[in-house]
N, C-alpha and C positions, 0 to 999 in steps of 0.2 A: 504494500500500500504506500509506503514511503516513496518508492521509486515513481509510482504513478502520480503522486501529488507533488513531486519535486519540481520546483519552478525551473523552466527552461529545458526540461527533459521531454515531457510529453504534454505539451500545452494544447489540450483539446477543449478547454473550457469547462471541464468537469473535475471534481475532486471526490475522492473516496471519503465518506463520513465514517470514520473509525468507530465512533461511539454507537453507531447504529448497524454496524457490520459484525457478523458473528460466524463462528464455526459451528457446524451441525455435527453432533456426535451420536453414534449408535449406543445401544445399551452397554456395550463392552468398553466404551470410551474412545473408540476409533473415530477419527474425523472422516465423515462421509459426504460432507457438502459444505456450502458456504452461502450465507445470506449477505449480500453486498448492497449497500446504499450509496448512491452517487448523487452529488449535488451540482446543479448547473451554477457556475460562478456568476453568471450575468443575471439570472432570474431567481435563484435560490430554490428552484423546483428540485425536489428529491425523487429519485426513482430507486425502488428496491427490487432486486432480482435474487432468485435462489437457483443454485446450480450444484451439480454433483462435484465432488472434489476433483475428479479427472477433468471434467469440463472447465472448471475454474483454472486449474493448472495450465491447460492448453491455451485458454484465453489470456491468462497472465503472461505466459511466455511469449505469445504473439504480440500483445500490446506493449510490453516493456522491451522488446527487441530493439537494438540500435537502429535497424532499418525503419521500423515504425516511428521511432522518435524523430527521424529526419523528415518523415512525411507529415507529421503533425504541424 
């Protein structure tokens, strides 16, 4: 989350709201998903999405890649 919110790295106008984002765990305590809240910097609108841990890792790797940072 810190990489996504870092100024100058991936400036897409959105920030992760850490206080409203959580890991989802199963009964054994294993992380199985993520609830992620994003805030539009211009409007303040918040969007919350839930994803599996595999889906989240894939998206996070794609979004924070150096190539994507140059496109933003």
